[in-house]
matplotlib code that plots the C-alpha trace (Angstrom):
import matplotlib.pyplot as plt

x = [-17.3, -16.7, -16.3, -13.6, -10.6, -11.7, -12.0, -8.4, -7.3, -8.8, -7.0, -3.7, -4.0, -4.9, -2.0, 0.5, 2.7, 4.7, 6.9, 10.4, 12.2, 12.5, 13.0, 14.7, 14.2, 17.1, 17.5, 19.0, 16.1, 13.9, 10.3, 7.2, 5.0, 2.2, 2.6, 5.8, 9.2, 11.4, 15.0, 16.4, 20.1, 21.1, 19.0, 15.6, 15.7, 13.3, 14.2, 12.6, 9.5, 8.7, 7.5, 9.2, 9.3, 11.0, 11.4, 12.5, 13.0, 14.6, 15.5, 16.0, 12.2, 12.1, 15.4, 16.1, 12.5, 9.5, 7.2, 5.0, 5.2, 5.3, 8.0, 10.5, 10.1, 9.9, 13.1, 15.0, 12.4, 12.2, 8.9, 7.4, 6.9, 5.6, 4.8, 4.5, 1.8, 2.7, -1.1, -2.6, -6.1, -5.2, -2.5, 0.6, 0.3, 1.6, 2.0, 3.6, 4.7, 2.6, -0.6, -2.2, -1.0, -4.5, -5.8, -7.5, -6.8, -5.5, -4.2, -5.7, -4.4, -2.4, -3.8, -2.8, -2.5, -1.6, -0.7, -2.6, -5.8, -6.9, -6.6, -8.1, -11.9, -14.1, -14.4, -10.6, -10.0, -7.3, -6.4, -3.3, -4.3, -4.2, -0.8, 1.7, 4.7, 6.9, 6.2, 6.9, 9.0, 8.7, 7.3, 6.8, 6.0, 4.8, 5.2, 2.7, -0.8, 0.4, -1.3, -4.1, -4.2, -4.1, -6.4, -6.3, -4.8, -2.6, 0.0, 0.5, 0.4, 2.0, 2.0, 2.9, 3.9, 4.3, 7.1, 6.5, 6.3, 9.7, 10.7, 11.3, 8.6, 8.0, 9.7, 8.5, 9.8, 9.3, 10.3, 9.7, 10.7, 10.5, 11.1, 10.4, 6.9, 5.6, 6.3, 6.0, 5.5, 5.1, 5.4, 5.6, 5.1, 4.6, 5.6, 6.4, 5.6, 3.2, 3.4, 2.8, 1.2, 2.9, 1.5, 2.2, 0.4, 1.5, 0.4, 1.5, 0.5, 1.4, 1.0, 2.0, 1.4, 2.6, 4.1, 1.3, 0.7, -2.9, -3.4, -6.6, -5.2, -1.9, -0.2, 2.2, -0.3, -0.6, -3.5, -2.3, -1.2, -3.3, -3.2, -3.3, -3.6, -3.2, -3.5, -2.5, -2.6, -1.9, -2.1, -0.6, -1.4, -1.8, -5.2, -5.6, -2.7, -2.0, -1.6, -4.2, -3.3, -5.8, -5.3, -7.1, -6.4, -8.1, -7.3, -8.5, -7.4, -8.1, -6.4, -6.7, -6.5, -4.5, -5.1, -3.0, -1.7, -1.3, 2.1, 1.3, 0.6, 3.7, 5.8, 4.7, 7.3, 5.5, 4.0, 0.6, -2.6, -5.2, -7.5, -10.7, -9.8, -9.2, -12.6, -14.3, -12.4, -11.5, -10.5, -10.9, -12.0, -11.8, -12.6, -11.9, -11.7, -10.7, -10.4, -9.3, -8.3, -6.1, -5.6, -2.8, -1.9, -2.2, -5.5, -6.6, -3.1, -2.0, -1.8, -4.7, -5.1, -8.5, -9.0, -11.9, -12.1, -14.5, -14.0, -16.0, -15.2, -16.8, -15.8, -16.6, -15.0, -15.7, -14.3, -14.8, -18.5, -19.6, -19.5, -19.4, -20.4, -19.8, -20.6, -18.9, -19.1, -17.0, -15.6, -15.0, -13.4, -10.9, -9.9, -6.8, -5.8, -2.3, -0.7, 2.5, 3.4, 6.4, 6.0, 8.3, 9.7, 9.8, 7.4, 3.9, 2.1, -1.4, -3.3, -7.0, -9.5, -12.2, -12.9, -16.2, -16.4, -19.0, -19.0, -21.9, -21.6, -24.3, -23.4, -24.6, -23.6, -24.4, -23.6, -20.4, -21.0, -17.6, -16.9, -20.4, -23.3, -25.7, -28.5, -28.7, -27.7, -27.6, -28.5, -28.0, -27.0, -24.3, -23.5, -20.8, -20.7, -17.5, -16.7, -13.6, -12.5, -8.8, -6.4, -2.7, -0.4, 3.4, 5.5, 9.2, 10.9, 14.1, 15.5, 15.5, 12.5, 9.6, 6.1, 3.4, -0.2, -3.1, -6.8, -9.0, -12.6, -14.0, -17.6, -18.6, -22.2, -22.8, -26.2, -27.4, -30.6, -31.5, -33.0, -33.2, -36.2, -38.5, -40.1, -36.8, -34.7, -36.0, -35.2, -31.6, -31.4, -29.7, -27.4, -24.2, -22.5, -18.9, -17.0, -13.9, -11.8, -8.1, -5.5, -1.8, 1.3, 5.0, 8.3, 11.4, 14.7, 17.7, 20.6, 23.3, 25.9, 23.1, 21.4, 17.7, 15.7, 11.9, 8.9, 5.2, 1.9, -1.3, -4.6, -6.0, -9.4, -10.1, -13.6, -14.3, -14.6, -17.9, -16.5, -15.5, -18.7, -21.1, -19.4, -21.4, -20.9, -24.6, -24.9, -27.4, -27.4, -27.0, -24.2, -22.5, -24.0, -21.2, -18.2, -16.8, -14.0, -10.6, -9.0, -5.4, -2.9, 0.7, 3.8, 7.1, 10.5, 13.9, 17.0, 18.4, 21.2, 24.3, 26.7, 30.0, 30.2, 28.6, 25.5, 22.4, 20.8, 17.6, 16.6, 12.9, 11.0, 7.3, 4.4, 0.7, -2.1, -5.3, -8.8, -11.1, -8.5, -10.1, -8.9, -9.7, -10.9, -12.5, -15.2, -15.6, -18.7, -17.0, -13.2, -11.5, -14.0, -12.7, -14.7, -13.7, -14.1, -12.8, -10.1, -10.2, -6.8, -3.6, -0.1, 2.4, 5.9, 9.2, 12.0, 13.3, 16.8, 18.1, 21.5, 22.0, 25.6, 27.8, 30.8, 32.7, 32.0, 30.4, 29.1, 26.4, 24.6, 21.3, 20.1, 16.8, 16.0, 12.5, 11.4, 7.7, 6.4, 2.6, 0.6, -3.0, -3.3, -7.0, -8.7, -11.3, -13.7, -16.6, -14.2, -10.6, -8.6, -5.8, -4.6, -0.8, -0.4, 1.5, -0.6, -0.4, 0.8, 3.8, 7.5, 9.1, 12.5, 13.2, 16.4, 16.5, 19.7, 20.8, 24.3, 24.5, 27.3, 26.9, 29.7, 28.7, 26.0, 26.4, 24.7, 24.6, 22.2, 22.4, 19.6, 19.3, 16.2, 16.0, 12.6, 12.0, 9.4, 5.8, 3.1, 0.0, -2.8, -4.2, -3.2, 0.5, 0.8, 2.0, 4.5, 5.8, 9.6, 12.2, 14.0, 16.8, 16.5, 18.9, 18.4, 20.8, 20.2, 22.6, 22.3, 23.1, 21.2, 21.1, 23.4, 23.5, 22.3, 22.4, 19.2, 17.9, 18.8, 18.9, 18.7, 19.2, 19.2, 19.1, 17.9, 18.0, 15.7, 16.0, 19.6, 20.1, 16.9, 15.6, 12.4, 10.2, 6.7, 6.3, 3.1, 0.6, -3.1, -3.9, -6.2, -7.0, -9.3, -7.7, -4.3, -3.9, -1.7, 1.0, 1.5, 4.8, 7.2, 8.9, 12.4, 15.2, 13.8, 15.3, 14.3, 15.6, 14.6, 15.2, 14.1, 14.3, 13.7, 13.4, 13.0, 13.8]
y = [-0.8, 0.0, -3.7, -4.3, -3.3, -5.7, -8.5, -7.8, -7.8, -11.3, -12.5, -11.0, -12.3, -15.8, -16.2, -13.8, -13.3, -10.3, -10.1, -9.6, -10.1, -13.7, -16.4, -14.4, -15.9, -16.7, -13.8, -16.2, -18.6, -19.1, -18.0, -17.6, -14.6, -16.6, -17.4, -15.6, -17.0, -14.5, -15.2, -12.9, -12.3, -10.9, -7.8, -6.3, -6.8, -9.5, -11.3, -13.8, -11.7, -9.1, -6.7, -4.4, -6.4, -5.4, -7.6, -6.9, -9.9, -10.9, -8.9, -5.6, -5.2, -5.1, -4.7, -1.4, -0.2, 0.3, -1.5, 1.6, 2.9, 1.2, 3.8, 2.1, -1.2, -0.1, 1.8, 2.3, 0.5, 2.1, 3.5, 3.2, 6.4, 6.4, 9.8, 9.3, 11.6, 10.6, 10.6, 7.2, 8.4, 8.9, 6.4, 6.8, 8.0, 5.1, 5.5, 3.5, 5.5, 8.4, 6.4, 6.5, 10.0, 11.4, 9.2, 11.2, 8.2, 4.7, 3.4, 4.0, 3.1, 0.1, -3.5, -4.7, -8.3, -9.5, -13.2, -13.9, -12.2, -8.9, -5.8, -3.9, -3.9, -4.4, -0.6, -0.2, 1.3, -0.4, 0.2, -1.3, -0.8, -4.6, -5.2, -6.7, -4.6, -6.3, -9.7, -8.9, -11.5, -10.5, -7.7, -8.1, -5.1, -5.5, -1.9, -1.1, -2.5, -5.8, -8.1, -10.0, -12.5, -10.3, -7.4, -4.2, -0.9, 1.5, 1.5, -2.2, -4.8, -4.9, -8.3, -8.3, -11.7, -12.5, -14.6, -18.3, -20.3, -21.3, -25.0, -25.4, -26.9, -23.4, -20.0, -17.1, -13.6, -10.2, -6.7, -3.3, 0.1, 3.6, 6.8, 10.5, 12.0, 9.3, 6.4, 3.1, -0.3, -3.8, -6.6, -10.3, -13.7, -17.3, -19.5, -23.2, -26.6, -29.2, -32.3, -31.3, -28.0, -24.7, -21.9, -18.2, -15.9, -12.3, -9.2, -5.6, -2.5, 1.0, 4.1, 7.4, 11.0, 12.7, 16.2, 18.5, 21.3, 22.1, 25.8, 26.1, 25.4, 27.0, 25.5, 23.0, 20.2, 17.9, 17.2, 14.1, 10.5, 7.5, 3.9, 0.8, -2.9, -5.7, -9.5, -11.7, -15.5, -18.1, -21.9, -23.9, -27.6, -30.4, -30.7, -33.4, -33.3, -29.7, -27.2, -25.1, -21.7, -20.1, -16.5, -14.2, -10.7, -8.0, -4.3, -1.6, 1.9, 5.2, 8.2, 12.0, 13.8, 17.1, 18.0, 19.9, 23.5, 26.5, 28.0, 30.8, 28.4, 26.4, 29.6, 29.9, 27.1, 25.1, 22.3, 23.0, 21.1, 22.8, 24.9, 23.8, 20.1, 20.6, 22.4, 19.6, 17.0, 15.1, 11.5, 8.0, 5.0, 1.7, -1.9, -4.5, -8.3, -10.4, -14.1, -16.0, -19.4, -20.3, -23.8, -24.6, -27.9, -30.2, -30.0, -31.8, -32.4, -28.9, -26.6, -24.9, -22.0, -21.3, -18.5, -17.1, -14.2, -12.1, -8.7, -6.8, -3.1, -0.5, 3.1, 6.2, 9.2, 12.8, 15.1, 18.8, 19.3, 15.7, 12.7, 9.6, 6.2, 3.1, -0.5, -2.5, -6.2, -7.5, -10.7, -12.8, -15.8, -16.4, -19.5, -19.9, -22.9, -23.2, -25.8, -26.1, -28.4, -29.1, -28.3, -28.9, -25.3, -24.8, -24.6, -23.2, -22.3, -21.0, -19.7, -18.9, -18.2, -15.9, -13.6, -12.8, -10.1, -8.2, -5.1, -3.8, -0.4, 1.0, 4.7, 7.5, 11.1, 13.6, 17.2, 17.6, 19.5, 19.7, 16.1, 14.9, 13.9, 16.7, 16.6, 13.5, 14.4, 11.0, 7.3, 4.9, 1.3, 1.0, -2.3, -3.2, -6.5, -7.3, -10.1, -10.8, -13.3, -13.6, -15.6, -15.4, -17.5, -17.7, -19.2, -19.8, -20.7, -22.8, -20.1, -17.6, -15.2, -15.5, -14.2, -13.4, -12.4, -11.8, -10.7, -9.6, -8.6, -6.7, -5.8, -3.8, -3.0, -0.1, 0.4, 2.9, 2.6, 5.9, 5.6, 9.3, 10.5, 13.4, 16.4, 18.2, 15.0, 13.2, 9.5, 9.5, 5.7, 4.5, 2.1, 2.3, -0.4, -0.1, -2.7, -3.0, -5.5, -5.1, -6.8, -7.1, -8.6, -8.8, -9.9, -11.1, -11.6, -13.3, -11.3, -13.4, -12.5, -12.3, -9.5, -9.3, -7.0, -6.7, -4.8, -4.9, -3.2, -3.3, -1.7, -0.6, 0.1, 1.9, 2.8, 5.4, 4.1, 4.2, 7.1, 9.0, 8.4, 9.3, 12.6, 15.2, 18.9, 19.4, 17.3, 14.9, 11.2, 8.4, 8.3, 11.0, 10.5, 12.4, 10.5, 7.8, 5.3, 6.1, 4.0, 3.8, 2.2, 1.7, 0.8, 0.0, -1.5, -1.9, -3.9, -5.6, -7.8, -8.2, -5.3, -7.2, -10.1, -8.4, -6.5, -6.2, -3.3, -2.4, 0.5, 0.8, 3.4, 3.8, 5.8, 5.7, 7.5, 8.0, 9.1, 10.3, 10.5, 10.9, 14.2, 15.4, 18.9, 20.7, 23.3, 26.2, 24.9, 21.7, 22.3, 19.1, 16.9, 15.7, 15.4, 14.0, 14.9, 13.4, 15.0, 14.5, 13.1, 12.7, 11.5, 9.9, 9.1, 8.5, 6.1, 4.2, 3.0, 0.8, -0.6, -3.1, -4.0, -5.7, -3.5, -6.0, -9.1, -7.1, -3.9, -3.4, -0.4, 0.1, 3.2, 3.8, 6.7, 7.5, 10.2, 10.7, 13.5, 13.7, 16.3, 17.0, 16.9, 17.9, 19.1, 21.9, 22.6, 25.2, 27.9, 26.9, 25.2, 23.1, 21.5, 21.0, 21.7, 19.2, 16.7, 17.6, 15.2, 13.7, 14.2, 14.4, 13.3, 11.0, 9.4, 6.8, 5.2, 2.7, 1.8, -1.3, -2.9, -6.4, -7.7, -10.9, -9.9, -6.1, -4.1, -0.4, 1.1, 4.6, 5.9, 9.1, 10.4, 13.3, 14.4, 17.1, 19.9, 18.6, 20.6, 20.6, 22.2, 21.8, 25.3, 24.7, 27.9, 26.2, 23.5, 21.6, 22.3, 19.7, 18.1, 15.7, 13.5, 11.0, 8.2, 5.9, 2.6, 0.3, -2.7, -6.3, -9.4, -12.7, -12.0, -15.1, -14.5, -18.1, -19.6, -16.2, -14.2, -10.4, -7.9, -4.3, -1.4, 2.4, 4.6, 8.3, 9.6, 13.0, 13.1, 16.6, 17.9, 19.1, 21.1, 19.4, 18.4, 14.7, 14.6, 16.9, 17.2, 17.8, 20.8, 21.5, 24.4, 27.4, 26.4, 23.9, 21.6, 20.7, 18.1, 18.7, 16.0, 15.8, 17.0, 14.8, 11.8, 8.9, 5.3, 2.6, -1.0, -4.4, -7.8, -11.0, -14.5, -17.9, -21.2, -24.9]
z = [18.6, 22.3, 23.0, 20.5, 22.7, 25.4, 22.8, 21.7, 25.3, 25.8, 22.7, 23.8, 27.3, 26.1, 23.7, 25.5, 22.5, 21.4, 18.3, 16.9, 13.6, 12.9, 10.3, 7.5, 4.1, 1.8, -0.7, -3.3, -3.5, -6.5, -5.9, -7.9, -8.5, -10.1, -12.9, -13.5, -12.4, -10.6, -9.7, -7.0, -7.7, -4.3, -5.1, -5.5, -9.3, -10.5, -13.7, -16.0, -16.7, -19.4, -16.7, -14.2, -10.9, -7.6, -4.5, -1.0, 1.3, 4.5, 7.6, 5.7, 5.9, 9.7, 11.5, 13.1, 12.7, 15.0, 12.6, 12.7, 9.2, 5.8, 4.7, 7.0, 5.1, 1.4, 0.8, -2.5, -4.6, -8.1, -9.2, -5.7, -3.7, -0.1, 1.5, 5.2, 6.5, 10.1, 10.5, 11.5, 10.7, 7.0, 6.3, 4.1, 0.5, -1.7, -5.4, -8.2, -11.2, -9.9, -9.7, -6.2, -5.5, -5.5, -2.7, 0.1, 2.4, 2.1, -1.2, -4.7, -8.2, -6.9, -6.4, -2.9, -1.7, 1.8, 2.0, -1.1, 0.2, -1.5, 0.7, -2.2, -2.1, -5.1, -5.6, -5.7, -2.2, 0.0, 3.6, 5.3, 8.9, 9.4, 7.9, 10.4, 9.5, 12.1, 10.6, 6.9, 5.2, 1.6, -0.6, -4.4, -6.6, -10.2, -11.6, -14.3, -15.2, -16.9, -14.4, -15.9, -13.0, -10.0, -10.8, -12.8, -11.8, -13.6, -10.9, -10.7, -7.9, -4.4, -2.6, 1.1, 2.4, 6.1, 7.5, 7.2, 10.4, 11.8, 11.4, 15.2, 17.5, 19.0, 19.1, 21.1, 20.3, 21.8, 20.6, 22.1, 20.8, 22.2, 20.4, 19.9, 20.0, 22.4, 20.0, 21.8, 20.2, 21.6, 19.0, 19.2, 17.6, 18.6, 15.7, 15.1, 13.7, 15.1, 12.9, 9.3, 10.3, 10.7, 12.8, 13.4, 15.8, 16.1, 18.0, 17.7, 19.7, 18.6, 20.7, 19.1, 20.4, 17.2, 16.9, 15.5, 18.1, 19.2, 18.2, 20.2, 23.6, 22.6, 25.6, 23.9, 23.9, 20.8, 18.5, 16.5, 17.0, 18.0, 19.0, 16.8, 17.9, 15.4, 15.8, 12.9, 12.8, 10.1, 10.0, 7.1, 6.9, 4.3, 2.6, 0.0, -2.4, -1.7, 1.1, 2.9, 4.4, 6.8, 7.9, 10.2, 11.5, 13.5, 14.0, 16.4, 15.4, 17.2, 15.7, 15.5, 12.2, 12.4, 8.8, 6.3, 6.4, 4.1, 3.5, 5.9, 8.7, 7.8, 8.1, 11.7, 12.3, 15.0, 12.8, 14.2, 13.5, 11.4, 13.6, 11.9, 12.3, 16.0, 16.4, 14.4, 16.6, 13.4, 14.0, 12.9, 15.0, 13.1, 14.1, 11.4, 11.2, 8.2, 7.6, 4.5, 3.2, 0.2, -1.1, -3.6, -5.2, -8.2, -9.9, -13.1, -14.4, -13.6, -10.6, -8.9, -6.4, -4.8, -2.3, -0.3, 2.2, 4.3, 5.9, 8.5, 9.2, 11.4, 11.0, 13.0, 11.2, 12.2, 9.4, 8.8, 8.2, 8.7, 11.0, 8.9, 10.2, 8.0, 8.6, 5.9, 4.9, 2.0, 0.7, -2.3, -3.9, -6.6, -8.5, -10.7, -12.8, -14.3, -16.6, -18.6, -21.4, -23.6, -27.3, -30.2, -30.1, -26.3, -23.4, -23.2, -20.0, -19.4, -16.5, -16.3, -13.7, -12.2, -9.3, -7.6, -5.0, -3.0, -0.8, 1.3, 3.0, 5.3, 5.4, 7.7, 7.5, 10.3, 10.6, 12.6, 15.8, 17.6, 16.7, 17.8, 15.6, 14.7, 12.2, 10.0, 6.4, 4.7, 5.2, 2.4, 1.7, -1.0, -2.7, -5.1, -7.0, -8.9, -11.3, -13.3, -15.9, -16.8, -18.9, -19.4, -21.6, -21.8, -24.5, -23.8, -27.1, -27.2, -29.5, -26.7, -26.7, -24.3, -25.2, -22.7, -23.5, -21.2, -21.3, -18.4, -18.2, -15.2, -14.5, -11.4, -10.5, -8.0, -6.3, -3.7, -1.7, -0.2, 3.3, 4.1, 2.2, 3.0, 1.2, 1.3, 0.5, -2.6, -3.2, -4.7, -5.1, -8.2, -10.0, -12.0, -14.1, -15.2, -17.2, -19.4, -21.3, -20.6, -22.8, -22.1, -23.9, -23.3, -24.8, -23.0, -24.8, -23.2, -24.7, -23.1, -20.5, -17.8, -19.8, -20.5, -22.7, -22.0, -23.3, -22.7, -23.4, -21.3, -20.8, -17.4, -15.9, -12.6, -11.2, -8.6, -5.1, -3.3, -1.2, -4.4, -6.2, -3.3, -2.5, -4.5, -4.1, -4.2, -1.0, -2.6, -1.9, -4.3, -6.8, -8.8, -12.3, -14.0, -12.6, -14.9, -14.6, -15.9, -18.6, -19.7, -22.0, -21.0, -22.9, -21.2, -22.1, -20.5, -19.8, -16.7, -15.8, -13.8, -13.1, -12.8, -10.4, -7.4, -8.5, -10.7, -12.4, -14.2, -16.5, -17.5, -19.6, -19.5, -20.9, -19.9, -21.7, -19.6, -20.5, -17.8, -15.0, -11.6, -10.2, -6.6, -5.6, -2.6, -2.4, 0.0, 1.6, 2.9, 3.3, 4.0, 2.1, -1.2, -4.4, -7.8, -11.4, -14.7, -16.7, -20.5, -21.4, -19.4, -20.1, -17.7, -19.0, -17.3, -16.4, -13.5, -12.8, -10.0, -9.0, -6.3, -5.6, -3.1, -2.5, -0.4, 1.6, 4.3, 2.6, 0.0, -1.6, -3.4, -5.3, -7.1, -9.3, -10.5, -13.0, -13.6, -15.9, -15.7, -17.5, -18.5, -22.2, -22.2, -19.0, -19.2, -16.3, -16.1, -14.9, -16.0, -18.7, -17.1, -20.4, -20.6, -16.9, -14.7, -12.8, -9.1, -6.4, -8.3, -7.5, -10.9, -9.6, -6.6, -5.6, -2.8, -1.6, 1.0, 2.3, 4.5, 6.6, 8.0, 10.3, 11.9, 14.3, 13.8, 11.2, 10.1, 7.6, 6.2, 4.0, 2.0, 0.1, -2.3, -3.5, -6.1, -5.9, -6.1, -7.9, -5.6, -7.6, -11.1, -12.1, -11.2, -9.2, -6.0, -5.2, -2.1, -2.0, -2.6, 0.3, 1.4, 4.5, 5.9, 8.4, 10.3, 12.0, 13.8, 16.0, 16.8, 15.9, 17.7, 20.7, 22.9, 26.4, 27.6, 26.0, 24.9, 21.8, 22.1, 19.2, 20.4, 18.0, 17.8, 14.9, 14.1, 11.4, 9.7, 11.0, 9.5, 11.1, 7.7, 7.5, 4.9, 3.9, 4.1, 2.1, 0.3, -0.2, -3.9, -4.7, -1.1, -0.4, 1.2, -0.2, 2.6, 0.5, 3.0, 5.6, 7.5, 8.5, 12.0, 12.8, 14.0, 15.9, 17.8, 18.3, 20.8, 20.5, 21.9, 20.6, 22.6, 21.2, 22.9, 21.1, 21.4]

ax = plt.figure().add_subplot(projection="3d")
ax.plot(x, y, z, "-o")
ax.set_aspect("equal")
plt.show()
């Protein structure tokens, strides 16, 4: 692991590239979320599908941002909540319709794809450390579990697509930003065409001090922040009758974890780090590399897509009570075949395929002694083998309605080989097998006058991750024999269409019934370490509304409202009955709005976000208070400097200097539920591009 930064340095020195926003895609183009056609009507509302789909594309994803946090890119997207911890060691909490809010780190409950390659591992855990936020060209969100083709998760699917290579022979861009709390980014890209091949190589470097004060030294120093370096490369070229896309990326991350706070510590008013985290020197050091290939083209009279990928990840992670070391290898392949034929009453299309995935984790746990390794507590090899078969058909009738039906079968095999065996530590090796059949169906009706009515039903299946299933309050190795997968059934419906001549709207209602919901908790003996248990029955219901409108030739606005009501219908533990209580971690009401002005090369973006009180514990005794935050960004794009193009910008976040909790930790021991957000912050940036 210590050699990784030097490897990155060699890569950076050899290609000498640094990035900027480039190559915006046309927001009025017709694109495909396989196998569903989505037409983007100058908005984030996707049409032509019986599911709830949102899309963000073009410069809105990157301009006026540091490319440091996902929250800056995904704004005013209905159903999607991002709680920015401002903690690089833990990542942002991302949830869709409330699913994913329980994640102790990374992303859970939502299937993540990056340029067609899964970022979600076979066990259901996803991390986005390797995502090139400065190079995003498109984000597609399928809200709800109705995806037979791209995995099974109650929240849905998020697909991040990088900018395509520019059509010029070569274009070199650079962007640098500097902001409050020691934020500094360097980003860049070399992109172009060579014959029939398109290439793109990007680099980003983030340095962030953070704002959480060190309570041990008590001299104003900070215990937070970190550094992240990411290299991304892609090559697209002809292969047979189709196209082959090769992608590779690497990330080195070193970050401190300041932890969460109780209300008493919050009231101190200094946004301090949690004292025990500082004593334990909690942090995360990650080195990861990933490579993948995707071929698309005509196959056997239809269309085919074949993908394969490998991941190598090394983790050194001191947390309260333990030092975790993980050596992970993962990979897989996926094949999809699609065909479409004309029939007497309309058009029938079908897609079918399979997925094979593997994950191998060599895990070590030591006692945490001031951030250093103490006595060995656990050594075991954990393997996950996943396989999936899926089929989806679509019938578009000439009379108007469209019908969609899908079926997916998933089987995951978990095994643990205990390598820490003694008289005091018996052999905890074991195996678990979890599988499920998940059906889905949808109906789409063209009601005329650019109005669509849609409805769908779908089953969902989600296993515990290896981290969730190995954490046992007893401290034993192996897998928790009592933890089961959660299963759900979702029904949704809605309408969408044009709002006059300048806008689009969507209204969707949904309900999900879960059995065996995975619920986090902590214990006094290991505060800061999360364990999981199954609830009996849970119910999520709510509605989403979005309006995207062009107010004039140069101004536009977008607003998204999300209401999620989650409750335990049956949840009884050894010491409490939580039935009928609200599910913690969900904001029942959330309103996210954008106002944008585009005048030739000048732009101005104003954002306002209101978030309701969030319950933070199973009993419903404590909540994180509601808040409103506002951001402003303004800048210029493509200023001609005689052969160079300059794009300066300035941004102010939390303009009103609101005091708020940006994220929460569900059921944290010691009532340490709260992760405070920063006050008013400033950002200055400059992008420079050169190309033939």
